[in-house]
C-alpha positions as a printed Julia matrix, in Angstrom:
150×3 Matrix{Float64}:
 182.59   39.8   -261.98
 179.59   41.35  -260.4
 177.64   39.33  -257.84
 173.89   39.76  -257.78
 171.7    38.56  -254.98
 168.04   38.12  -254.59
 166.15   39.63  -251.7
 167.06   37.48  -248.85
 166.18   36.9   -245.23
 167.72   40.24  -244.1
 165.66   42.26  -246.46
 162.45   40.41  -245.53
 163.23   40.91  -241.81
 163.7    44.68  -242.35
 160.48   44.9   -244.21
 158.51   43.03  -241.38
 160.2    45.2   -238.74
 159.24   48.4   -240.7
 155.63   47.31  -241.02
 155.51   46.31  -237.32
 156.74   49.77  -236.26
 154.21   51.52  -238.34
 151.4    49.29  -237.04
 152.53   50.1   -233.46
 152.85   53.78  -233.92
 149.49   54.01  -235.71
 147.71   52.86  -232.49
 149.68   55.16  -230.06
 147.61   57.95  -228.51
 148.71   61.56  -228.05
 149.25   62.56  -224.38
 147.59   65.74  -222.85
 150.79   66.77  -220.95
 153.27   69.26  -222.22
 156.11   71.47  -221.03
 155.44   74.82  -222.6
 158.64   76.49  -221.35
 161.56   75.92  -219.07
 164.59   77.59  -217.56
 168.02   76.26  -216.65
 169.46   77.89  -213.56
 172.22   77.23  -211.21
 174.16   78.36  -208.23
 173.37   79.24  -204.69
 174.48   78.33  -201.18
 174.52   79.48  -197.56
 176.58   82.31  -196.03
 177.0    82.84  -192.32
 178.53   85.62  -190.17
 178.12   86.5   -186.53
 174.57   85.54  -185.61
 173.22   85.83  -189.12
 172.76   83.07  -191.73
 171.48   83.61  -195.29
 170.58   80.99  -197.74
 170.0    81.95  -201.49
 170.03   80.81  -205.02
 171.49   82.62  -208.11
 169.53   82.7   -211.31
 166.14   81.54  -209.99
 163.65   83.81  -211.9
 160.72   81.47  -211.8
 159.45   79.96  -208.64
 156.12   78.97  -207.14
 153.54   76.27  -207.29
 151.47   75.1   -210.29
 148.53   72.83  -209.73
 146.13   71.16  -212.23
 143.87   68.17  -211.74
 145.46   65.94  -209.2
 149.03   67.13  -209.88
 151.1    69.69  -208.06
 154.55   70.99  -209.31
 156.66   73.2   -207.05
 159.3    75.19  -208.85
 162.68   76.54  -207.69
 165.78   75.11  -206.25
 164.34   74.56  -202.73
 160.78   73.53  -203.24
 159.03   72.0   -200.26
 161.36   73.59  -197.74
 159.2    74.54  -194.81
 159.72   78.13  -193.84
 158.33   78.91  -190.37
 156.14   82.04  -190.25
 157.72   84.97  -188.5
 156.7    85.43  -184.83
 153.97   87.92  -184.24
 155.19   91.47  -183.78
 153.3    94.21  -182.01
 152.29   97.48  -183.44
 153.92  100.55  -181.93
 151.64  103.54  -181.04
 152.9   107.03  -180.26
 150.52  109.77  -179.03
 151.2   113.38  -177.93
 149.02  114.36  -174.9
 149.71  117.97  -173.79
 153.45  118.07  -172.99
 153.8   114.28  -172.74
 154.34  111.58  -175.26
 152.79  108.16  -174.66
 154.37  105.1   -176.23
 152.66  101.8   -176.17
 152.46   98.64  -178.27
 149.69   96.19  -178.9
 149.44   93.35  -178.31
 151.44   93.41  -175.22
 153.93   90.77  -176.53
 156.31   89.45  -173.97
 160.04   89.99  -174.59
 159.81   93.4   -176.33
 161.52   96.23  -174.73
 161.77   99.94  -175.44
 165.32  101.21  -176.24
 166.48  104.87  -176.69
 169.38  106.7   -178.42
 170.2   110.37  -178.49
 171.67  110.4   -182.1
 170.72  108.27  -185.15
 174.03  109.04  -187.23
 175.83  106.74  -184.92
 173.17  105.36  -182.52
 174.1   103.75  -179.28
 170.88  102.08  -178.0
 170.23  101.96  -174.24
 167.4   100.6   -172.26
 164.51  103.01  -172.31
 161.76  103.58  -169.9
 160.07  100.33  -168.71
 156.37   99.43  -168.94
 153.62   99.55  -171.42
 152.42  102.22  -171.97
 155.42  104.52  -171.21
 154.91  108.32  -170.64
 157.82  110.55  -171.65
 158.04  114.24  -171.1
 158.02  116.14  -174.43
 160.16  118.89  -172.76
 163.2   116.47  -172.72
 165.94  116.81  -175.29
 165.48  115.1   -178.67
 165.63  111.38  -178.24
 164.85  108.35  -180.47
 163.13  105.26  -179.43
 162.74  101.79  -180.9
 160.85   98.52  -179.78
 163.11   95.56  -179.89
 163.0    91.87  -178.88
 166.56   90.94  -177.96
């Protein structure tokens, strides 16, 4: 014995719901925002040894800032982390005058000292002549100099 049913309340409710969804979606407006591409990256951390610390991320090929209208998007794992600018460093000048070498730096930034070494294969840096400028005899043996802020 086969039971037949007439369209009942359930069928009518489904039809009303379907019509309501089409009416709702017909009035929806498309948005002007889009994500054209993306990457999924991971990893990173901080390593330290002695007086050095290094922070980094693995697989971060795309970073930077994108702006448009009143929106700004900062990409990367560490967006918005303030990085202080490096302190100003002086420019080292070396001049040969007759048989003397004049070493100076500008601006005369406090805390920088001249150091010297006799060999660069295994350098042992020692305090060099003091002052700015420094005059060194060119007749001396070969010596290497560097400007350093300890």
